[in-house]
N, C-alpha and C positions, 0 to 999 in steps of 0.2 A: 211513173211513181204509183199511180192508181192500180195498174196491173200488178206491180210487184206486191203492193199491199194486199190485193185480192188473193194472190198466190200464197202469200204467207198465212193469211187467214184460213184458206182452204187446207194448207198443210197442217196448221195447228188444229183445225177441226178434225181432220183425218187422224192425226195423232191422238187427240182426245178420245175419238171413237174407238181406236185400237186399244188404248189403255183401258177403257170401259169394258171392252170385250174380254180382255185378259182377266180383269178383276171379276167380272161376272162369271167367267169360267172357273176361276179359283173358288168362288163362293159355292158354285154348284158342285164342284168336286168335294169340297169340305162337307157339304150337306149330305151328299151320297155316301161318302166315307163314314160320316158319323152314324148314318142309319145302318151301315154294314157292321160297325162296331157294336151297335145296339143289338143286332141280330146275333153277333158272336157272343155277346154277354148272355143273351137268352139261351143260346146253346150250352154255354158253360154251366149255367144253373141246372139245366137238365142232365148234363154229364155228371155233375156232382151228386145229383139225386139218384142217378142210376148206378154209379160205381164207387162213390165215396173216395177213399184213399187206398184203393185196392192195388195189388201188385200188377194185375192185368192192365189197369189204367196207366201205371208207371211205364210199362212196356210200350203201350200204345203211344204215349206222349214222347218217349225217347225216339221211337221210329218216326213219328210225325215230325219231330224237330229236325231230324236229318233230312227228311223228304222236303219239308217246307223250305229249308235253307237252299237245297238244290233247285227246287222249282222256282223259288224267288229269284235266284241268280239268273236262271235261264230266261224266265219270263221278262224280267226287267231289262236284261241285256238285249234281247231280240226286239222288244217293244221300243226302247229308246233309240236303237239304231235304225229301226224300220221307219219311224215317222219322218225323219229327214229324207230318206230315200223315196218315200211315197210322195212327199211334197216336191222333190226334185223332178220325179217322173211326171207329175202333173204340170209343173211349170214348163217342161220341155215338150209337152204334148205327147208323151210316150204312153203306150198301152201298159196298164198297171196290173191286169189280172195275172200276167206271167210273173211279175215281181212278187205278188202276194203268194202265188202257188209255189214259187221257188223258196220263199221264206218259210212257208209251211213245211216243205220238205226238209229244210235245214233244222227247223225246230223239232220235228218228229225224230229226225236222226239223232240229234244231240240228246233229246229227252229219252229216247230208247236206250242209248248207250248208258246214260245215268241210271235208268231203271234196272238194267241188267247188273250194273255194278252194285247197286244198293241191295238187291236180292242176294247176290253172291257174298257180299262182305259183311252185312249187318249181323247175321247169325253168329259169326265168328268174333266180331268186334265188340258188340254190346256186353257179353259176359266178362270181357276184360275190364270194362268200365265200372261194372257193378256186380257184386256177388249175388244180389237178389235176381239179377237178370239171368244168371246162369241156371237158376231154378225154373225159369219159364220154359226152357227147352228151345232148341234150334227150330223145331217145327213151327211153333207158334210165332216166333220171330220172323221166320221166312214167310209165313202166311200173311202177316201184317205188312211186311216189306213188299210183298208181291201186290197186295191190294192198294196200299197207299202209294206205291211206286208209280201207279198210273197217273198220279198228279204231275209227275215229272214230264210226261208226254203231253198231257192235256193243257197244263198251265201256259207253256210257251206259245202254243197255238192260240189260246185265248188272248194272250198278250198282243199278238199281231192283230187280231180282230178289234181289240180295244184301241189299238193305235189308229186304225182306220176311222173308228167312231170319233175319237178325239180330234183327228184331223178335220172332221166335219162338224166340230164344235158340239158333239153330243156328249158333253161332259157328265151331266147328271146321270143319264142312263148308263153310261159306261162305268161310272164309279159305283152305281147301285147294284149291278148284276152279280158281283161276287157274293152278295148276301144269299144267293141260291144254295150254296154249299152249307152255310150255317143253318138255314131254315130246313133243308133236307135232313140234316143230322138231328135237329131238334124234333122234327116230326117222327122220324124213325124210332128214336128212343122213347118218345112219349107213347107211341102206339104199342111198342114192344113191352112196356112196363117192366115187370120183374124178369122177363125173359131176355132183356137186352144184353148183348155181349159187345166186347170191343171190336170184334170182327164185323158185327152189324154196324157199329159206329163208323168204322173205316169204309165199309161199302157205301154207307149213306153219304159220307163226305165226297167220295169219288162220284157217286151218282149226281149229287148236287152240282159238282163242277162240270159234269157232262151235260146237265141241264142248261147250265150257263153257256156251254159251247153251242148247244142247239139254238138257244135264243140269239146268240151272236151270229150264227150262220144264217138264221132267218132274216135278221136285220141287214146283213150284207147282201143276201139274195135280193132283197127289195131294191138294192142299189146296183143290181146286175153283176154282183161279185160272188165267187164261189170259194168257200173256205176249204179247199182241197189241195193236196200236194200236186206238184208239177215238176217240170224239168228244171234242173239247176244249171244255168249256163250264163255267160256274159260277165262283163266287167262290173256292172252295178251289183250283181248278186255276190260276186267275190268280195267286193268292197263292203257290202252289208255284213257278210260273214266275218270279215276282218274286224269291223267295228264291234260287232256283237261279242266276239272273243275277247277284245280288250276291255269292254265294259264288264264282262263276266269276271275277268281277272281283278278289275277294280272293286267289284262287289265282294270278291273273296277277301281282299285286304280289309275292307270295312267290316266284314263279318268276323274276321280273325281278331279285330280289335276287341270285340265283345268277349270272345273266348279267352283272349289274353288277360283281360281285366278280371274275369271270373277265376281263371287259373291262378293269377298272382294274388288275388284276394284270399284264396284258399289257404295260403301259408300264414295268414295273419291270425288264424284262430277260428274257433267255432262261431258261426253266425255272420262272418264277414261277407261271404258270398250272398247270403240272404239279405244282408243290409244293402248291398249294391243293387240287388234285384228289386227290393221294395222301394228304395230311394229313386229308382229310375222309372217307376210306373207313371207318375204324373208328367215328368219331363218328356217321356216317350210319347205320351198322349198328345202333348203340344207339338212335338216334332212330327208325329205321324199325321195329324190333321193338317198342320200348316205347311210342312215341307212337301207332302204329297200333293196338296191342293195347288201350291204355287208351281211345283215342278211339272205337274200334269198340264196345267193351263198354259204355261209359257212355251212349252216345247213345240206344239203345232205352229204357233206364230213365229217363233225363231226359225223353224224349218222352212216356212214359206218365204221369210225374208232372206234366208241364205240361198234359197233356190233362185230368187230374182236379184240377188246381190244388193238388197236394200240394207246396207250396213248402218246407215243413220237410224233407220227404224229399229234395228236390233239394239243399237246403242241406247236409244231412248227407253226401250223396254227394260234393258239391263239397269239403267240408272233409276228409273221410276220405281220398279218393283224391288230392287235391292233396298232402296230407302224405305219403301212401304213395309218390307219384312222387318227391318230394324225398328221402325217406328211402332210396329205392332208388337214385336217381340220384347223390346226393352220394358215397357210397362207391365206386360204379363210376367216377366221375370222378376221385376222389383216387387210386385204385389205377392207373388208366390213365395219369394224368399222371406219376406216379412212375416207371412203367415205359414211358413213351412212346417213348424211344429204342430200348429193347429190342424193343418191338412192331414198330417200323418196320424195324429191322434184320432181324428174323425174316421179315417179310412181303416186303420189297422189296430188301434189300441183296444184290445179286448182279449180275454182268455190269457194265454201265456205271453202275449205281447205287452210288456210292461212299460213303465215310464222311462226307464233307462234305454230300452230298445227304441222307443219313440224319439228320444233325444239324439241317438246315434243316427238313425235313419233320416231324421230331419236335417241333420248336417250334411249327409250324403246327398239328399235331395237338393238342398240349396246349392251345393257345388255343381251338380248336374244341370240345374236350371240356368246357370251362367251361359251355357252353350246355346240355348234356345234361339235367341235372335240371330246369332251367327250361322246356326244350322239352317234357318229359314232363308237367309240371304244367300248362303252358299248354294242352295238348291237352284236359285235363279241363275247364278253364273255357271254352275256345272251343266245345266241344260243348254246354255248357249254354246259351251265348248262341245257338247255332244252334237248339237245341230250343225256346227261347223266342221264336224268330223274329227275333232281333237280328242278322240277316245284314248289315244296313247298318252296324251298329256294328263288325262283324268287318272289313268292307271298309275302313272308315275307319282302323281300327287298323293294318291291313296296309299301307295307303297311307302312313301316318305312319312306320311301321317302314322302308319303302323309302327315304323321304327321310332318316331318321336314319342308315340304313346308308351312303348316299352321303356324307353329311357326316362320319360316323365314318371311312370309308375315306380321305377326303381328308386328315384330320388325322393319323390313326394311321399311315398308310403313310409319312408323312414322317419318322417317328421309328423305326418298327420294320419298314419294308418290307412284304413279303408277309405276315409274321406279324401286322402291324397290321391287315390286312384280315380275317384270321381273328378277331382280338380284336373288331373292330367288329361282325362277325356275331354273336358270342356276346353282346355287350352289347345288341344289338338284340333278341335272343331273351329276354334278361332284361327288357327293356322290354315286350315282348309278354306275358310272363308276368304282370308287375305290372299292366299295363293291363287285360288280360282278367279277371284275378282281381278287381280293383276294380270293373270294370263289371258283372261277373256278380253280385257281392254287392250292388251298388247296385240292380240290377234287382229282386233278390229282396227287399231291405229296403224299397224305396220303392214299387215298383209292385205287389208281391204280398205285403203284410204279413200276410194272413190265413193261419192255419194250417189243416191238413186238418181237415175236419169242422166248421169254424166257420160262423157264420151268414153271414158275408160270402162265404165260399167256396161255400156251398150256394146262395146267391142267384144266383151267376154260373155254375152248372154247365151251363146251357143255352147259354152264350156261348162262342165260341172263346177260347183263352188270350190274355190281353192282349198278350203279346209278339209274337204272330203278325201283328200289324198293322204292325210296324215296316218 
């Protein structure tokens, strides 16, 4: 009896230490991400001072929006799929430099293909979207696409390096390094003064990202790792590529949700798209800090538990941090909804932005805020599915969410206008939360019933985690 009680106390202590580590990691990610947001705001102030509302800045922002969308898809997909593979290789005692080098090769290849596509397509596509873009000329568009397109190649490689750092619990440093790009752009524009151009801004952004790459390569070199391409071969590399592809598809569906909302809002009349954009600023800040922090912190721990088949530990993290996300998100949502109009008035009500505009945007913001706690908790369950290799499940869930979002927009916008579109998005996020929570628990309960240290788990220690074959 005494030995059993001692074992239980040790297990409880280990679990408590693990939860403290995850929470500490989330706090460090949130702090680093907040500082990056601050650096980005500093850059935006200088951009506004250098270019105002010029046509050249419009062109730059349009090209950047396309590039950032693509680089974000690639970087996120490779990083999220790489961390579980990295942890699996560590648990099995395999050499990991070859895995990193193969992943770098895949990232460079995918990014290069996107880069060529962007340079070739944007000069023809942008004039179709805006008549003012046609006046800019294909040459200037192609030049910006060529410069900024480098982000498509650099960002996925950086994502892999960040995955290594996060696996070693270097959360704050990893989340802080993206500030390099913002600070480089601010410095270049400040020094250039009145001679600043959008091409200089684009070059500075790329140079800042390359500086981040150099810092990451230095940090990896201290660990005996090289951030260089290598041979692509073997089942684990093919599995990594498969999971990255599925996660990229899932990200596309999530990104299309935003585009669909903006497109459907456009038919509701002047100012509807702007109302959606303004109304999502504060909710997006909460989602950006909270979801990124939780998702980044839990993934390495989930990956290590999947590698050693510690399903009970994974279940404890899922339960504890899903509840923590809801417990933190609900009060934030309630308070923000109560003071929604005051928040909008403080942030935007000046000049042409009047009281009626504030009332509409406040209603949009309140509807968007409803999704915050569910978005935070869904980040916890989606990372568990990713760590278990259930990337196909994530892609199907996001595809379903996109279809539900379109249907919800069509119905709710008839009754509530642009506010209905915001409510549809929040309801879809509730669906994603419920779906991913149910699916994650079903995987743990049905496919991985064995607890840590059991005979069944020990018998499969030499096999890759079952979920990685999905």
